[in-house]
C-alpha positions as CSV (number, residue, x, y, z in Angstrom):
1,M,0.0,0.0,0.0
2,I,1.3,3.4,-0.9
3,V,-0.1,6.8,0.0
4,T,1.4,10.0,-1.5
5,T,1.1,13.1,0.6
6,T,1.6,16.5,-1.1
7,W,2.2,19.8,0.7
8,Q,-0.4,22.4,-0.2
9,G,1.2,25.4,1.6
10,K,1.5,26.5,5.2
11,R,0.5,23.3,7.2
12,A,-1.9,21.8,4.7
13,F,-1.4,18.5,2.9
14,T,-3.4,16.3,0.6
15,S,-2.9,12.5,0.6
16,V,-4.0,10.1,-2.1
17,G,-3.7,6.3,-1.8
18,D,-4.4,3.4,-4.2
19,S,-8.1,4.1,-3.9
20,G,-7.6,7.5,-5.7
21,Y,-9.7,9.5,-3.1
22,P,-7.9,12.6,-1.8
23,V,-7.9,13.4,1.9
24,G,-7.2,17.0,3.0
25,M,-5.3,17.6,6.2
26,D,-4.4,20.9,8.0
27,A,-3.2,22.0,11.4
28,T,-5.3,24.1,13.7
29,A,-4.5,27.8,14.1
30,A,-2.7,27.0,17.3
31,Y,-0.1,25.1,15.2
32,G,0.1,27.6,12.3
33,G,-2.6,26.1,10.1
34,D,-5.9,27.4,8.7
35,G,-8.0,24.4,9.9
36,K,-9.1,23.7,6.3
37,G,-8.9,19.9,6.7
38,A,-9.0,17.2,9.2
39,T,-6.1,16.9,11.5
40,P,-3.9,13.8,11.2
41,M,-5.0,12.6,14.6
42,E,-8.7,12.9,13.6
43,L,-7.9,10.8,10.6
44,V,-6.4,8.1,12.9
45,L,-9.6,7.9,14.8
46,A,-11.7,8.0,11.6
47,G,-9.5,5.2,10.2
48,L,-10.0,3.1,13.3
49,A,-13.8,3.6,13.3
50,G,-14.0,2.9,9.6
51,C,-11.9,-0.2,9.8
52,I,-13.8,-1.8,12.7
53,G,-17.1,-0.6,11.2
54,I,-16.4,-2.3,7.9
55,D,-15.4,-5.5,9.8
56,V,-18.6,-5.4,11.9
57,T,-20.8,-4.9,8.9
58,M,-19.2,-7.8,7.1
59,I,-19.5,-10.1,10.1
60,L,-23.2,-9.0,10.6
61,N,-23.9,-9.1,6.9
62,R,-27.0,-11.3,7.1
63,F,-28.5,-9.1,9.9
64,L,-27.9,-5.7,8.1
65,E,-31.5,-5.4,7.0
66,S,-32.4,-5.4,10.8
67,I,-30.2,-2.3,11.4
68,R,-31.7,1.1,10.7
69,H,-28.7,3.2,11.8
70,M,-25.2,2.7,13.0
71,E,-22.8,5.4,14.2
72,I,-19.4,4.9,15.7
73,V,-18.1,7.6,18.1
74,A,-14.4,7.5,18.6
75,D,-13.0,9.3,21.7
76,G,-9.3,9.4,22.0
77,A,-7.2,10.3,25.1
78,R,-3.7,11.6,24.3
79,K,-0.5,12.0,26.2
80,E,0.3,15.5,27.5
81,E,4.0,15.3,26.6
82,M,5.4,15.1,23.1
83,P,4.7,13.1,21.1
84,T,1.1,13.4,22.1
85,G,-0.1,10.0,20.8
86,F,-3.2,8.3,21.8
87,T,-3.0,6.3,25.1
88,A,-6.6,5.1,25.1
89,I,-9.5,5.1,22.6
90,E,-13.1,4.3,23.3
91,L,-15.3,3.4,20.4
92,T,-19.0,3.6,21.1
93,F,-21.3,1.8,18.6
94,K,-24.7,3.5,18.6
95,V,-27.0,1.1,16.8
96,D,-30.8,1.3,16.1
97,G,-32.6,-1.7,14.9
98,D,-34.0,-5.1,15.6
99,I,-30.8,-7.0,16.4
100,E,-29.6,-8.7,19.6
101,G,-26.8,-6.9,21.5
102,F,-24.7,-10.0,21.8
103,R,-24.4,-10.2,18.0
104,I,-23.0,-6.7,17.9
105,W,-20.6,-7.5,20.7
106,K,-19.5,-10.7,19.0
107,A,-18.8,-8.9,15.7
108,I,-16.8,-6.2,17.5
109,E,-14.7,-8.7,19.4
110,L,-14.0,-10.7,16.2
111,G,-13.3,-7.6,14.2
112,H,-10.9,-6.3,16.9
113,K,-9.1,-9.5,17.5
114,K,-8.9,-11.0,14.0
115,Y,-9.6,-8.5,11.2
116,C,-9.0,-4.8,12.0
117,A,-5.6,-3.9,10.8
118,V,-5.9,-0.3,12.1
119,S,-6.5,-1.4,15.7
120,D,-3.7,-3.9,15.4
121,S,-1.4,-1.1,14.3
122,L,-2.1,1.2,17.3
123,K,-0.3,1.2,20.7
124,A,-3.4,2.7,22.5
125,D,-5.7,0.7,24.8
126,I,-8.8,0.3,22.7
127,R,-12.1,-0.2,24.4
128,Y,-15.7,-0.6,23.1
129,K,-19.1,0.3,24.2
130,V,-22.5,-0.7,22.6
131,V,-25.6,1.4,22.8
132,L,-28.6,-0.4,21.2
133,N,-31.8,1.5,20.7
134,G,-30.7,4.1,23.2
135,E,-29.7,1.5,25.9
136,E,-26.2,0.6,26.8
137,V,-25.6,-3.1,26.3
138,P,-23.0,-4.7,28.7
139,Q,-20.4,-7.0,27.2
140,A,-21.4,-10.6,27.6
């Protein structure tokens, strides 16, 4: 896999990978940027949520008609000292639909342990939470 990242001026960059879709990044004003793109750390969280989300939907494929809505909220805690990498990340799966909570948990566990290359690449402690139809579902 190759991603090419091109400087756009000041602190802005655009990355394009094999998929051909460009991703704009910029620093916040505090770091000399204009905030005209996602920050690299936001993209790390987005990449993690997207990766585990794809895995979960593949694992739950036969139940997808029962799911009306799925949202994954990624909350990352960072070190205070440089480099300020993530120490812990909590992913909350908010799902609405007619599906059993244990199925969602099983898909998350399988995705995390076996399939998600992004979670496998991170040093952070990654934890999950499931909210099904507005109610938190404890891990079985």
